[in-house]
N, C-alpha and C positions, 0 to 999 in steps of 0.2 A: 640642137634638137630638142634637148631638155627643157629649154625655155619656151619653145613652141607648144609642147604638150601641155606644160604648166599653164600658159596664156589661153590655150583651148579650153582646158578644164575649167579655169576661172570664169571664162566667157560663158561656157555651158551652164554653169551654177548661176551666174547672174541673169541669163535669159530664163532659166527656170523659175528663179524667184520672181522676176517681173511677170511672167505668165501667171503664177500663182496670185499675184496682186491684182492683175488686171481682170482675170476671169470672173470673180464675183461682181465686177461692175457692169457686166453685160447681161441684159435681161435675156432669160431663156425663152425662146419661142417653141411653141408646141401646138398640138391640135387634139388633145386629150378630151374625150367625151366626159361630161359631167351628168351623172344621172341621180339627181336628188329631187324628189317630189316637191319639196318646199321650195327649191329654186325654180321649179317649172311654174310656180304661181306669180313669178316676176314678169311684168308685161314688157319692160324695156328689152332692147336688143343688145346692149352692152351693160356690162357690170364690173364694178371694181370691188373685189372681195378681200376683206382683211380678217383674219382670225386672231383674237386678242381675248382680253378679259378687263373688267372694270377697274380692279385695283392695281393694274400694271404701272410701273413707274420707270420702265426702260423703253422698249420699242414701241409700244402702242402710242403714247402721246405724240411722239414725233411723226410717226407714220400716219397717224389720223389727222394731224394738223395739216401735213403736206398734201394728204388726198383730199382734204376738204378745200384747200387752195385750188387743186387740180379740177375738182368737181365744180367749184364756183366759177373758175375761168371758163370751163367748157359750157357751163350753163348760161353764161352771160353772152357767150359768142355763137354758140350752136344751139340745137334744140335740146332743152332740158329733158324732155320726155324720152330721149334715146339712151340715156345713161342711168343706171342704178348704182347707188353707193351702198354696199351691204357690209354688215358686221356680223361675225359669228362669235359667240362667247365659248371659250375653250373651258370653262369651268362648268363641270356637270352639276346639274340641278340648280342653276343659277336662275334668279328670277328675271323675267323679261323686263320688268320695270328697272332693275339695276342696270342692266345693259343699255336701255333707252336713256336712262339719266346720264351714264357715262358718255355715250356718243353725242348726245345733245349739246355737251360742253364744247364739241368741235364742229358739229354742223347738224341742224335740225332735219336735214334732208337724208341723213343716214338711216337706212332701214336695217333693224335688227332681224337677222334670219334665224328663227328659233329651230334648229335642227333636232329631230328626235334621236334617241340613242342609236337606233340602227343606221340612220342618216350620218350621224357623226362618225360611227365607225367606218362607213362607206367613204366619208369625206377624208378620213385619215389616210386611206388607201389612195384615193383619187388625187388628192392635193399633195400627197407626201408629207403629211403633217407630222411633226415631231415635237412633243411637249412632255413635260414632266407632270407629276400629280401635284396638287396644291401643297405647298410647303407651310410650316408652322407659322410664318409670317404673312401668309395670305397670297404670296407670289408663287408663280410657277415659271419655269424656264421653257421659252418657246422661241422659234424663229419668227422674225418679223416679216415674213414673205408676203408679198402683195400679188394678187392674182387679177388679171385683166381677162374677162370672159366675153364671148360673143355668142349670140343664139343664131344657129344657121338651121333652117328648116325645123324649127321648133325644138332643136337640140342644142344645149349649152356645150360650149367648148373652151378649154383653157387656151388662150392664145399666147399670153405672156406671163412670165413668172419673174418678179423682181426680187432678187435675192441679196442685194447689196446692203440690207440693213436700213440705212436712211435714203428714202425714195427721193428720186430726182424729178422734180415738178415737170420741167420741160420734156423729159424723156418719156414719162407716162402720157402727158398730153398729146404729145406727137404720135405716140403709138395708138391712142384713141382715135385720133383723126385718120391714121392710116387704116384702121379697121373699118372706119365708116366708108372710107373710099373703096374698099374691097368689093 
């Protein structure tokens, strides 16, 4: 009897650990409204949004390189005019040129979305952004989450959030195709 309880306990612990490892790999689906005036100026019906900063040496380069591949794959096979690739700089008072120079290293089609201070505050709540202030070395700590948005009846909605750090090309690409078919 004691061995059965021990085995059950160990099994329960293993299942819990596996769930904790698997959950971050699953994109989060949602339908949250995004009300940012700057975003309303985007003409496309779908948008990949990434929040980062130009001197980032961790999540940003990997995410932007993969997202660039997704964007290029999509653009070559489907209508390029349906998908916007947007970057928002997390560093307050950063110049638009520094952001453009940074993202152009990955893809010249990336549009830098210059949010006002009130919009950035609203974006923190809407997107659930968590990031630190700029450190002495110019870095800041942030989650490299990726957001896939869709415009429905002139209202932007977050449809998918990719929280697993390194984006998976095929997963994001397939989700874009799914949103087109909705």
